[in-house]
C-alpha positions in Angstrom: 102.2 123.0 192.2 98.6 123.9 192.6 96.5 119.9 192.4 93.9 121.0 190.5 95.7 121.5 188.2 98.2 118.3 188.2 96.9 116.6 185.7 98.0 119.6 182.7 102.1 119.3 183.9 104.2 117.6 181.7 105.7 114.9 182.8 108.7 113.6 180.8 109.8 110.4 182.6 106.8 108.4 182.9 107.5 104.9 184.1 111.6 105.0 182.9 113.9 102.4 182.4 112.2 99.7 184.4 108.2 99.7 183.7 105.5 97.8 186.2 105.0 94.4 184.8 101.6 94.1 184.1 100.3 90.6 184.5 98.1 90.6 181.5 96.2 87.4 181.8 98.0 84.5 180.6 101.3 86.0 181.0 100.4 87.8 177.1 103.9 89.4 176.2 101.2 92.6 174.9 97.9 93.2 175.0 96.0 94.2 172.0 92.5 96.1 172.0 91.5 96.9 168.6 89.6 99.8 168.9 86.1 100.5 166.1 85.8 105.1 165.3 81.9 104.9 165.0 81.4 109.0 163.3 79.3 108.6 160.1 76.3 111.5 161.5 78.2 113.2 163.9 80.4 115.1 162.1 80.6 119.5 161.0 77.6 118.8 157.8 74.7 120.9 156.3 72.5 119.4 157.1 73.0 120.0 160.8 74.0 123.5 160.5 78.0 123.8 160.7 77.5 125.8 157.7 80.6 123.5 156.9 80.6 120.1 154.5 82.9 117.5 157.1 86.7 115.9 155.3 88.5 114.7 157.3 89.3 111.3 157.2 88.0 111.0 154.2 89.0 110.6 150.6 89.8 113.6 149.9 89.4 115.0 146.4 86.5 116.9 147.0 86.2 120.5 148.2 88.1 123.5 147.1 85.1 125.6 147.0 81.9 127.5 148.9 78.8 125.4 149.9 77.5 122.0 150.3 80.4 118.9 149.6 77.5 116.5 148.6 80.1 113.7 148.1 81.8 114.6 151.4 78.6 113.7 153.0 78.7 110.3 151.1 82.1 108.9 152.5 80.9 109.5 155.3 78.4 107.2 154.7 79.8 104.2 153.2 81.7 104.1 156.5 77.6 103.9 158.2 76.3 101.7 155.2 79.1 100.0 153.9 81.9 99.5 156.3 81.1 98.7 159.7 79.4 95.7 158.7 82.1 94.4 156.4 84.9 95.2 160.0 82.4 93.7 162.7 81.9 90.6 160.1 85.7 90.1 160.1 85.8 90.6 163.9 82.6 87.8 164.4 84.6 85.6 162.2 87.6 85.5 164.3 85.9 85.5 167.7 87.9 88.5 168.5 87.2 91.6 171.2 86.2 95.4 169.9 85.2 98.5 171.1 83.6 101.1 170.3 85.4 104.8 170.1 81.8 106.1 169.5 79.7 109.5 169.0 76.1 109.7 170.3 74.5 110.8 167.4 76.3 109.0 165.1 75.1 106.2 166.9 71.2 107.8 167.1 71.6 108.6 163.5 72.3 104.2 163.4 69.5 101.8 165.4 70.6 98.8 164.0 74.7 99.1 164.7 73.2 100.8 168.4 71.7 97.3 168.8 74.9 95.6 168.1 76.5 97.1 170.5 73.0 95.4 172.6 73.3 92.3 171.3 77.3 91.9 171.9 80.2 92.7 174.4 81.0 95.8 173.1 82.6 98.1 175.2 82.0 101.7 174.2 84.3 104.9 175.0 82.6 107.7 174.4 83.8 110.2 171.2 81.9 112.5 172.4 78.3 114.2 171.4 79.4 114.7 167.5 83.5 114.5 166.0 83.7 118.5 166.8 86.9 120.1 167.6 86.2 120.2 171.6 88.8 123.7 171.9 85.4 125.7 170.1 83.3 124.7 172.7 83.5 126.9 176.0 84.4 124.9 179.0 80.0 124.5 179.9 79.8 124.3 176.9 82.6 120.9 176.8 80.3 120.2 180.4 77.6 120.0 178.1 78.9 117.6 175.6 79.9 115.3 177.9 76.4 115.5 179.6 74.8 114.3 176.5 77.0 111.7 175.1 76.7 109.7 178.2 73.2 110.0 178.2 71.9 109.3 174.6 74.4 106.8 174.5 73.1 104.9 177.7 69.5 105.4 176.1 71.1 103.9 172.6 72.8 100.6 173.8 71.8 99.6 177.4 74.8 100.3 180.2 77.0 103.9 179.9 80.5 104.5 178.0 82.9 103.4 180.1 85.6 105.7 179.1 85.8 109.0 177.6 87.8 109.9 173.7 87.8 113.6 172.3 88.7 114.4 168.1 92.1 114.7 168.6 93.0 115.8 171.5 90.7 117.5 174.7 91.2 121.1 175.9 92.4 122.5 179.2 89.0 121.2 180.9 88.0 118.0 179.4 89.6 115.9 182.0 88.3 117.9 185.5 85.0 117.9 183.6 85.7 113.8 183.1 85.6 113.6 187.0 83.4 116.4 187.9 80.6 114.0 186.0 81.9 110.9 187.7 80.5 108.8 185.7 83.3 108.0 183.3 86.4 104.6 184.4 89.0 106.1 182.8 89.7 108.2 178.9 92.0 107.8 176.0 93.3 111.8 175.3 96.6 111.0 176.2 99.4 109.6 173.3 102.1 109.6 175.6 102.5 106.5 177.2 102.4 102.2 176.4 100.8 101.6 179.5 97.9 102.7 181.3 98.4 105.3 184.4 96.6 107.4 186.7 96.3 110.5 187.5 95.1 113.2 189.9 93.0 115.8 189.1 91.6 118.1 191.6 93.0 115.5 194.1 91.2 112.6 192.1 92.6 109.7 191.0 91.8 109.0 187.2 92.6 106.3 185.6 94.5 107.4 181.7 94.2 104.8 178.9 96.4 105.5 176.7 95.4 105.8 172.5 98.1 105.5 168.9 97.0 108.1 165.8 100.3 105.9 164.7 99.2 102.6 164.9 96.2 103.6 162.6 94.2 103.6 159.7 94.2 107.7 159.4 97.6 107.1 157.5 95.1 105.7 154.5 94.0 109.2 154.9 97.0 111.9 155.0 99.0 109.3 152.9 100.9 107.6 154.8 99.4 104.6 153.8 98.6 103.3 150.3 97.6 99.2 150.6 96.3 96.3 152.6 99.9 95.2 152.8 100.9 98.9 154.3 98.5 98.6 156.8 99.4 94.7 157.8 103.2 95.3 157.9 103.2 98.3 160.1 101.3 97.4 162.5 102.3 93.6 162.4 105.9 94.9 162.5 104.9 97.0 165.9 102.9 93.5 166.8 106.4 92.2 166.2 108.3 94.0 168.3 106.2 95.1 171.8 105.7 91.4 171.7 109.9 90.7 171.4 110.3 93.0 174.7 108.0 92.2 175.7 109.0 88.7 176.4 111.0 91.4 179.8 108.7 94.8 179.6 105.0 94.1 178.3 102.9 96.7 176.7 99.1 97.4 175.6 98.4 98.3 171.7 95.4 100.1 170.2 95.6 99.9 166.7 92.9 101.9 165.4 90.6 101.9 162.6 87.9 103.9 161.1 85.0 101.7 159.2 85.0 104.6 156.7 88.5 103.8 155.5 89.3 100.5 157.0 86.2 99.2 155.7 87.2 100.0 152.3 87.9 96.1 150.6 91.1 96.7 149.4 92.1 97.9 152.8 89.9 95.3 154.9 92.1 92.6 152.9 95.7 93.8 155.5 93.3 94.0 158.1 92.1 90.4 157.5 95.0 89.5 157.2 96.3 91.3 160.4 93.8 89.5 162.0 94.3 86.2 161.7 98.0 87.1 162.3 96.8 87.3 165.3 93.7 84.4 166.6 96.8 82.4 166.0 99.2 83.9 168.9 99.5 82.6 171.6 101.9 86.1 173.4 98.9 88.5 173.2 96.3 89.9 175.4 93.7 90.4 172.0 91.4 92.4 174.9 89.2 94.6 174.7 89.4 98.5 176.5 87.7 98.3 179.6 89.5 94.6 180.3 92.0 96.9 180.8 90.9 98.7 182.8 89.0 96.6 185.2 92.5 94.6 185.0 94.8 97.9 186.4 92.2 99.1 188.0 92.1 95.5 190.4 96.2 95.2 189.9 97.4 98.3 190.0 95.4 100.4 192.0 96.2 104.1 192.6 100.0 104.1 193.6 100.6 100.2 193.1 102.3 100.9 189.1 103.9 103.7 189.8 105.7 101.6 193.4 105.8 98.2 191.9 
């Protein structure tokens, strides 16, 4: 096997039947990380010279014609103008931490939210410079996008992003480029586990903190959820099961939010009920993604989890 490409080898066993005890703080049965995806202003648009309007993860009902889609643009603007502040209010009222999966161009276009990050302890995982599919880029273009996003987030928020997450999927080059860049603690371009894990990239250890499109409000845009109660019931069921299992095998859970989706009142009501349920639990560690990364680095340095 070529060690430079170990991270591209598929692994169907992972930790197996007996995963390591992550030893979360306060003996929590579950670590929960709320992720606020912030993409508004970084999507494809005519003003940015893309030649088409992005409609992904929006309300739908537009499109079906050639040219600039002002309705789709307006749906994205809702997230940055209204949705972000509703979601942040719900989190702040309950003293709950969250991680921003932020596109750097989106932060550049909303200085007020960038300042909020500066003034708070919200950590940032770079979601790219723009909300685009990396598969459309050459390796050199992708490397440039990674550098530009990293530098821009430092400029807007005052600190570097700790992690990296592509739109939907990385390329075969992404993880190598992140390691070559050297500024990232982890990436979340994986959906294959409920615990962090190490991989090797060009013979160097690299931490992966898996994400989830399952425990995610994308289901509203894809027709799998219709009401706030749908969101609450599905995510709460996942929390309940993971906490039951956590008596023997504690895990982590990501909850993915998009402010142009969950930020609407009828959906945010379901998020509100979920947050109220989470703050009442004593068996859950509510944390940022950087907290999980630091805990794993300290508790399970490279190779330790696989030996436990």
